C-alpha positions in Angstrom: 0.0 0.0 0.0 1.6 3.3 -1.1 1.0 6.6 0.5 0.1 9.7 -1.5 2.5 12.6 -1.6 1.2 15.6 0.4 0.2 18.5 -1.7 -0.6 22.1 -0.9 -3.6 23.1 -2.8 -4.4 26.8 -2.0 -0.9 28.4 -2.1 2.2 28.3 -4.3 5.5 27.8 -2.7 6.3 31.5 -3.6 3.1 32.7 -1.8 4.0 30.7 1.3 7.5 32.0 1.4 6.2 35.6 1.0 3.8 35.0 3.9 6.7 33.8 6.1 9.0 36.6 5.2 6.4 39.3 5.8 5.9 38.4 9.4 8.6 40.0 11.6 7.9 37.9 14.7 8.3 34.7 12.6 11.6 36.0 11.1 12.8 36.7 14.7 11.9 33.2 15.7 13.7 31.7 12.8 16.8 33.6 13.6 16.6 32.5 17.3 16.2 28.9 16.2 19.2 29.2 13.9 21.2 30.5 16.9 19.9 27.6 19.0 21.2 25.2 16.3 24.6 26.9 16.4 24.6 26.6 20.2 24.0 22.9 19.8 27.2 22.7 17.8 25.7 22.5 14.3 28.1 24.0 11.8 27.0 27.5 10.8 27.4 26.7 7.1 25.0 23.7 7.5 22.5 26.0 9.3 22.9 28.6 6.5 22.2 26.0 3.9 19.1 24.7 5.7 17.7 28.2 6.0 18.7 29.3 2.4 20.9 32.1 3.7 24.5 32.9 3.9 27.0 31.9 6.7 27.6 35.6 7.1 23.9 36.1 8.0 24.1 33.2 10.5 27.2 34.8 12.1 25.4 38.2 12.2 22.4 36.7 13.9 24.6 35.0 16.6 26.5 38.3 17.1 23.2 40.3 17.4 21.9 37.8 19.9 25.1 37.9 21.9 25.2 41.7 21.9 21.5 42.7 22.2 19.5 39.6 23.2 16.4 38.3 21.5 15.1 41.8 20.7 18.2 42.3 18.5 17.0 39.5 16.2 14.1 41.5 15.0 14.3 43.0 11.5 16.4 46.0 11.4 15.4 49.0 9.4 17.4 49.5 6.2 18.5 53.2 6.2 19.3 53.0 2.4 15.7 52.2 1.6 14.3 55.3 -0.1 10.7 54.3 0.5 11.3 53.7 4.2 13.0 57.1 4.5 10.1 58.8 2.7 7.5 57.0 4.7 9.2 58.0 8.0 9.5 61.6 6.8 5.8 61.6 5.9 4.8 60.1 9.3 6.8 63.0 11.0 4.4 65.5 9.4 1.3 63.8 10.6 
């Protein structure tokens, strides 16, 4: 008796990835879990491969956790982002 492969019917993989990356608290939890895996002794390159990111990012997350705690793993604003700068400027006028 064979088992059927599981299929997602209502979302594409790109849509699911977008939903995950748009949620800051989820991103923070992913970074924390990656740090946990490093703390367990898993090679940062292996962790990076699993999460589809760079070893540099994993090292950055570990450093941010060490320096600022869990809160430091939240998304950081990107000062070079023109839209974000304009939005913040607009908010200051309201």
